[in-house]
N, C-alpha and C positions, 0 to 999 in steps of 0.2 A: 238868683233866687229861684232856681229851678225846683226847689223843694216845696213850693206852694202846692204842687199836685199832691204831695203827701198829706197836706191838710184836708184836701177834698176826700181822701179815703176815710177820714173821720166823719165826713158829712158836712164839713165846713165849706163856706163859699169864699174864696179868695181870688182877687183880681190883681194881676201884675200890671200896673199902669205904665211903668217904665222900668228901666233896669235898677232903679234905686227906691222905688215905692210900691208897696203892696197895700191894697185895701181889702179889709175883711168885712163881711156882713154877718150879722147875727140873726137870731129869731128862729133858727131851725135847731132841733135837738141833735146832738152829736151821738155817735155810736162807736163801739169798740172796733178796732181795725188793726191790721198788720201793715206797718209802714217801714220805709227805708230811710235811715238817717244819713244825711251828708256828713262829711268830715269837718263840721263846723260846730264848735262847742255850744254856742248859744242856741243854735237850731236844735241840736240834740236834746238840750235841757228843755226847750220849749215844747218839743214833741212829747217828752216824758211828762211834762206838766199837763198838757192837754189830755194825754192818755190817762193820767192819774185822776183827772176830774170827771171821767166818763165811766158809768157803770159797765161792768163786763171786763173781759180779758183782752188787753191789747198787747201787741208785740212790736218792739222797736228794734229792727235789725241794724247792725253796724253802729251801735251806740258807744263805741270805745272812746270817743272824745270826752264823754262824761267822766269816765274813770281816769283818763289822762289828766284832765284839769282838776277834778275833784275826787281823789281816790276813795273817799269814804262817803260819797254823796248818797248812794243807795242805802247804806247802813244808817246814815243820819236821818234820812226821810222815813225809813222803816221804824226808827226809834220814836218818831212822832205819830205812828199809827198807820202809815201807808202800807199797802200790801204790794211790794215790788220785789221781784226776784231777778238777780243778775245771773244769766246763763252764758257761759263761755261759748264762743263760736266753734264750729266744727273744724 
C-alpha cells in the first residue's frame, strides 16, 4: 500500500497501520493534484474517483490499468457528465 502517499497529494490524511490496513481521516478539504498510479486496477479507479470529486484539474499518471480492465470506462463516465480526458503517454 505504498500508494497512500498519493492520497496525501490531494490533501488527504491516510495512515498505514500495518501492511494490510489503512486508516483515512476526513474533515479537511481536498485539492487538485498530480498523482502517480500504481499498476493496481482498484487503486487507479480510486484515484480517478477522488480526482473527479475535487474541483480543479488533476492528473493521474500511468493509469493504464483502468483501460486494461475497463476499456470504455472514461467514455462511460463522460457520458454521465464527468469531464475526464484520456491522454496517451509519451
